[in-house]
C-alpha positions as a Markdown table, in Angstrom:
| # | Residue | x | y | z |
|---|---|---|---|---|
| 1 | Met | 0.1 | 0.0 | 0.2 |
| 2 | Arg | 1.5 | 3.4 | -1.0 |
| 3 | Trp | 1.0 | 6.3 | 1.4 |
| 4 | Glu | 1.4 | 9.9 | -0.2 |
| 5 | Phe | 0.9 | 12.8 | 2.0 |
| 6 | His | 0.3 | 16.6 | 1.0 |
| 7 | Asn | 0.8 | 19.9 | 2.8 |
| 8 | Asp | -2.7 | 20.9 | 2.8 |
| 9 | Ala | -3.5 | 18.9 | 6.1 |
| 10 | Pro | -1.6 | 17.6 | 9.1 |
| 11 | Ile | -0.1 | 14.0 | 8.2 |
| 12 | Tyr | -2.1 | 12.3 | 11.2 |
| 13 | Ala | -5.3 | 13.5 | 9.7 |
| 14 | Gln | -4.3 | 12.2 | 6.3 |
| 15 | Ile | -3.5 | 8.8 | 7.9 |
| 16 | Met | -7.2 | 9.0 | 9.7 |
| 17 | Asp | -9.0 | 9.8 | 6.2 |
| 18 | Arg | -7.2 | 6.9 | 4.6 |
| 19 | Ile | -7.8 | 4.4 | 7.4 |
| 20 | Gln | -11.5 | 5.6 | 7.5 |
| 21 | Arg | -11.9 | 5.1 | 3.6 |
| 22 | Met | -10.6 | 1.6 | 3.9 |
| 23 | Ile | -12.9 | 0.8 | 6.7 |
| 24 | Val | -16.0 | 2.4 | 5.0 |
| 25 | Ser | -15.0 | 0.8 | 1.8 |
| 26 | Gly | -14.8 | -2.6 | 3.3 |
| 27 | Ala | -10.9 | -2.9 | 2.5 |
| 28 | Leu | -10.4 | -3.3 | 6.2 |
| 29 | Ala | -13.5 | -5.6 | 7.5 |
| 30 | Pro | -15.3 | -5.2 | 10.8 |
| 31 | Gly | -13.5 | -6.8 | 13.5 |
| 32 | Glu | -10.2 | -6.9 | 11.7 |
| 33 | Lys | -6.9 | -6.3 | 13.3 |
| 34 | Leu | -4.7 | -3.6 | 12.1 |
| 35 | Pro | -0.9 | -4.0 | 11.8 |
| 36 | Ala | 0.9 | -2.8 | 14.7 |
| 37 | Val | 1.7 | 0.9 | 14.9 |
| 38 | Arg | 5.4 | 0.4 | 14.2 |
| 39 | Ser | 4.6 | -1.5 | 11.3 |
| 40 | Leu | 1.9 | 0.9 | 10.0 |
| 41 | Ala | 4.4 | 3.9 | 10.8 |
| 42 | Leu | 7.1 | 2.2 | 8.9 |
| 43 | Glu | 5.1 | 1.4 | 5.8 |
| 44 | Ala | 3.9 | 5.0 | 5.7 |
| 45 | Gly | 7.2 | 6.5 | 6.2 |
| 46 | Val | 6.0 | 8.4 | 9.2 |
| 47 | Asn | 6.9 | 8.8 | 13.0 |
| 48 | Pro | 5.3 | 6.1 | 15.0 |
| 49 | Asn | 4.0 | 9.0 | 17.5 |
| 50 | Thr | 2.3 | 10.3 | 14.3 |
| 51 | Met | 0.7 | 7.1 | 13.7 |
| 52 | Gln | -0.2 | 6.5 | 17.4 |
| 53 | Lys | -2.1 | 10.0 | 17.2 |
| 54 | Ala | -4.1 | 8.9 | 14.1 |
| 55 | Leu | -5.2 | 5.7 | 15.8 |
| 56 | Thr | -6.1 | 7.5 | 18.8 |
| 57 | Glu | -8.4 | 9.7 | 17.1 |
| 58 | Leu | -9.9 | 7.3 | 15.3 |
| 59 | Glu | -10.3 | 5.1 | 18.3 |
| 60 | Arg | -12.0 | 8.4 | 19.9 |
| 61 | Gly | -14.3 | 8.4 | 17.0 |
| 62 | Gly | -15.3 | 4.8 | 17.6 |
| 63 | Leu | -13.9 | 3.2 | 14.1 |
| 64 | Ile | -11.1 | 1.4 | 16.0 |
| 65 | Phe | -10.9 | -0.4 | 19.2 |
| 66 | Ser | -7.7 | -1.4 | 21.0 |
| 67 | Gln | -7.2 | -4.3 | 23.2 |
| 68 | Arg | -4.5 | -3.7 | 25.8 |
| 69 | Thr | -2.1 | -6.2 | 24.7 |
| 70 | Asn | -3.5 | -7.4 | 21.3 |
| 71 | Gly | -3.5 | -4.1 | 19.4 |
| 72 | His | -6.2 | -2.2 | 17.4 |
| 73 | Phe | -9.1 | -3.7 | 15.6 |
| 74 | Val | -11.7 | -2.3 | 13.3 |
| 75 | Thr | -15.2 | -1.7 | 15.0 |
| 76 | Glu | -17.8 | -4.4 | 14.3 |
| 77 | Asn | -20.7 | -1.6 | 15.0 |
| 78 | Ala | -22.3 | -1.3 | 11.4 |
| 79 | Glu | -23.9 | 1.8 | 12.7 |
| 80 | Ile | -20.9 | 3.5 | 13.4 |
| 81 | Ile | -19.2 | 2.4 | 9.9 |
| 82 | Ser | -22.3 | 3.6 | 8.2 |
| 83 | Ala | -22.3 | 7.2 | 9.9 |
| 84 | Ala | -18.5 | 7.5 | 9.0 |
| 85 | Arg | -19.3 | 6.6 | 5.3 |
| 86 | Ser | -22.3 | 9.1 | 5.2 |
| 87 | His | -19.8 | 11.7 | 6.7 |
| 88 | Leu | -17.4 | 11.3 | 4.2 |
| 89 | Ala | -20.0 | 11.0 | 1.4 |
| 90 | Ala | -21.4 | 14.4 | 2.6 |
| 91 | Ala | -18.0 | 15.9 | 2.9 |
| 92 | Gln | -17.1 | 15.0 | -0.8 |
| 93 | Ala | -20.5 | 16.4 | -2.1 |
| 94 | Ala | -19.7 | 19.6 | -0.3 |
| 95 | Ala | -16.5 | 19.7 | -1.6 |
| 96 | Tyr | -17.8 | 19.1 | -5.2 |
| 97 | Leu | -20.6 | 21.7 | -4.7 |
| 98 | Lys | -18.0 | 24.2 | -3.5 |
| 99 | Ser | -15.7 | 23.8 | -6.4 |
| 100 | Met | -18.6 | 24.0 | -8.8 |
| 101 | Thr | -20.0 | 27.2 | -7.6 |
| 102 | Glu | -16.4 | 28.5 | -8.0 |
| 103 | Leu | -16.8 | 27.8 | -11.6 |
| 104 | Gly | -20.0 | 29.5 | -11.6 |
| 105 | Tyr | -22.3 | 26.7 | -11.6 |
| 106 | Gly | -25.5 | 26.2 | -9.6 |
| 107 | Pro | -26.5 | 23.2 | -7.7 |
| 108 | Ala | -29.0 | 22.2 | -10.6 |
| 109 | Glu | -26.2 | 22.5 | -13.1 |
| 110 | Ala | -23.7 | 20.7 | -10.9 |
| 111 | Ala | -26.1 | 17.8 | -10.6 |
| 112 | Lys | -26.9 | 17.5 | -14.1 |
| 113 | Leu | -23.1 | 17.2 | -14.9 |
| 114 | Leu | -23.1 | 14.4 | -12.4 |
| 115 | Gln | -25.7 | 12.8 | -14.2 |
| 116 | Glu | -24.3 | 13.4 | -17.5 |
| 117 | Gln | -20.9 | 11.4 | -16.2 |
| 118 | Leu | -23.0 | 8.2 | -15.3 |
| 119 | His | -24.2 | 7.9 | -18.7 |
């Protein structure tokens, strides 16, 4: 898995976003164990403290949980995963509408462009 980071957001937030997307898309299954913090940090090319901060925030949000000596796991709570998926989708929709508004399109025109792309 290739990790790429941008300067537009803190690295831990980008890590959180990537892991959230993996969970809501099913790439990480409910109940699945995540690799160890050090392994994830090495793979991503970040400091283990940065990775731990991202995982702590995901745990605070309920998407993952930790077991003291066994590591981190994806939640098995389908409602939490569904809510996270809806939140990410709403953010994407808002970003799309903002970009289209900046180009001079109204909501109806932006929706029409989406419909055209589906066909």
